N, C-alpha and C positions, 0 to 999 in steps of 0.2 A: 420442852415443848409440850403442849396439852395434847393428850392422846384421846381421840374419839373414835379409835378403831373398833369395828364391829357395831358401831351405831348408825343410825338412820336419820337424816335431817330433811324437812321438806320446807321449801321456800316459796312462799307466795308473794307476788308483786314484782317479778323480774321483768322488765321492759327492755333494757338493753346494757351495754356493758358499762354505762355511767350509772347504773342503778345502785342504790345502797344495797339492795337485795343481792346483786352480783358480787359486791365486795364481801359480803357476808358469807355467801355460798363458797367463794374461793378460799376463805379462812377455814370454814368447816371442813372443807374437802381436804385442804392441806394438813389438817389434824387428824385425817383418816376416816372422817365420817362419809358414808355414802349418801349422795345428794339426790333429791327428787326437786324438779324445778316446775312449779306451776304457773302457766302462762293465762292471760285473760280469754283470749279468743284467737281466731285465725290470724289476725293482723300480727300477732306477736310470736306466731309459732316458729317461723324461720329463724329469727333472733334467739329465741329460747334454744332451738336445736343447735344452732351454731356455737353458742356458748357451752351448752351442755357437753358438747363434743370436745372442749378443753379441760373436762373434769373426768377422772377415771369412774367409769361405770355409772355416770349420771344418766337419769331419765327425765323425760319431760311429760307433763299431764296438762291437759287444758281443764280450766275451771273459771268460771264466772261466778265471783263470790255474791253476786246478788240473786243467784238461784239455789234455793235449799236442794233442788233435786239435783244439780250439777255438783253441789259440795257433797252430798251423800254418795253420788257416783264416783267422784275422785278419791274419797276415802275408801270406798270399795276397792278401787284399783290399787291404792296404795297398801291396803291390807293383804291383797292378793300377792302383790310383787315382794312387800318387805316384811310382812307379819306384824312387826312391831316399828313403832316410831319412837325416837327419843327427843327430838328437838323440831319445833314448829316455828318458822320465821314468818311473821305477819308484817310484810312492808307494803301495805295497800292503803291508799289514800285518794279521795276524788271529790271535787266540788266543781259544779258548772262554772264555767269562765265568768258569767255575768256576775256571780256572787263574789268574785274575787276582784272584780274591776269597778264595781258600784259601791256606795257608802254601805257600811253594814246594816244601817236602818232600813235599807231597800231590800234585805234579804228576803227572798220569796219563800212561801210555805214549801213549794216543791224542792227549791235549791236546799233548803234546810233539811228535807227529809233525805235527799239523795246523799248529801254530805255525810250525815250520820248513819245511813244505811250501809254505805260503802266502807266508810272510814272507821266506824265503830262496831255496829251490829256485826260486820263480817269477822272480827275478832271473836265474839261470843260464838258464832256458828261454827267457825273453824275449830275453836278449841272443843267444842262439843263433839266435833267428828274426830278429832285427834285424841282426845283423852282415852276412849276405850282401847287405843293401839299403844298406850304408853303404859304398858303393864309392869315396866320396870322403873315407873317414874319418868319424869322428863322435865323439859324446858320449853317454855313457850315465850317468846320474845316479840315484842312489837316496837314499832318506830312512832315516836312523838316528836314535838317541837316546842321550843320556848314560848311560841305564840299561844299556848295553852294557859300559860301564867301572866303574861303581860301583853298589852295591846301592841300589835305590829301593823303598819299600814298595809292595806290591801290583803291581809291574812284573813280577816272577817270571819266568816262562819267556819272556816277550815280552823281557826283558833278555838272556837267553842267545840267543834268536834273533837279537838284534840284533847281538850279538858275533860270531855266525856270519855275519851279513850283511856286516860289515865285512871279516872275514877273505875273504869271497866276492869283495868288491870287489878286493882285493888279487890274489887268483889270476886273476880275469877280467882285470884289467889287464895282468898278465903275459902271458896268452894272447893278448890283442887288441891290444897295443901294436904288433906288426908290421904290422897292418892300418890303423894310425893311428887306432884307435878307443880314446878314452880313457874310463876308468871311475872315477867318483868317488862319494862319498857326502857328503850334507850332514846335520849333526847339529843339528838345530834345538831350541830351547828348548820347553817346554810351551806348546801352543796348543789352545785351545777347538775341536777338530775332532770330527766324529762318533766316530771311532775313539778318540779320547782320553777321551771321556765314558764309556768302558767301564772306566776305570781309577779305582779308589776313591780319594778324597781329592784329585781334581784341583784343587779350588778351594784347599786348603791347599798344594798343590804350586806353584800359580802365585803364592801370596802369599809363599812362602818364597823362590821363584826371585827374584821382583822385589826382595825385601829384601837378598838375598845378592849378586846380580849386580852387577859394577862398574858398569853403566849404571843400575843401580837401577829396572829396568822389565822387562816382559816383552817377547819379541821380536814383531814384527807379521809376519803371513804375507807381506806385501809384501816384507819384507826377505829371506824365504827365497826368494821369487821373483827378487829381484836376484841373489842368489848362484847360483842355478840359471842364470840368463842369463849371468853370467860363465863358468860352466863349460861352458856350450854354445857360447860365443864363441870366437874366434881368440885373445882375451886370455889364455886358460887353455890354450893349444896345448901348453905344457910341463908340464901338472898331470895326473897320473893316479895311481890307486891311493891316493888321499888321503881323508881325513875333514875336511871343512871345518865348523868350529863357527859356527853363527849363534844364539847363545844370550845375547847381551848380556854375554859374558864369564864366565858362571856357572861354567864348566867349569874355571876357573883359580883358583878360590877354594876354600880349606878352611874358613876362617871369616870371617864378616863383621866389620868394624870395630865394629859396635854390639855383636855377641856378645862380642868380646875386651874392650870397655870395660865391659859387664855383669859379666864374669868378674873383672875387675879390682876392681870395686866390691865 
């Protein structure tokens, strides 16, 4: 089993027990890491505190990633409590509902700005805050999705934001490599999270994914947690600037065998 004893990981974007961030926090904690959980605002505080109570010595911190002042404040708190950080998990994404329900052509200027500020720029801002605390080197992990590469109905501006996020991973990896800080993304298959429920046709997306993926099923959040544990560990010491797909192989397939058989018939 991977050993993260003596290390500290801070996880941003935990909303509830169905969050990918929670699956990752559980895996990192089980490997021995001390966990800091950052929640957005008072609305999520009770849930964050309840979940933190399930992990040994976990602590919670409030941070609205749209505010530089609050980001500065939370990293000051993290420095005071832990001294050093070893892993930063960025599981943060948002776009206004109208931008996901309307045609992409109708994307508003404000909706585009919000989606990129919350989903992309926040990774830069959080990495800037974490880097000075990663004095032993570290791992920064963010969450992306296949909609960054291919058009998915109703993913719209979030797909464009995820493409920008993946480019950001590469540029941050280039900047931070000299400090032995690795930056990677996990591209998970569709999962029933609070954020995913804002995307129209999620049920159909899950069904199609399970039918087409080589493993013939949807990914389990724990599998995403395992991938994050790998990226946080020394086993991934030579991996940076990459997108790791954890989607049961969906991204490699153009057509499923059943669709081809149907067309032949």
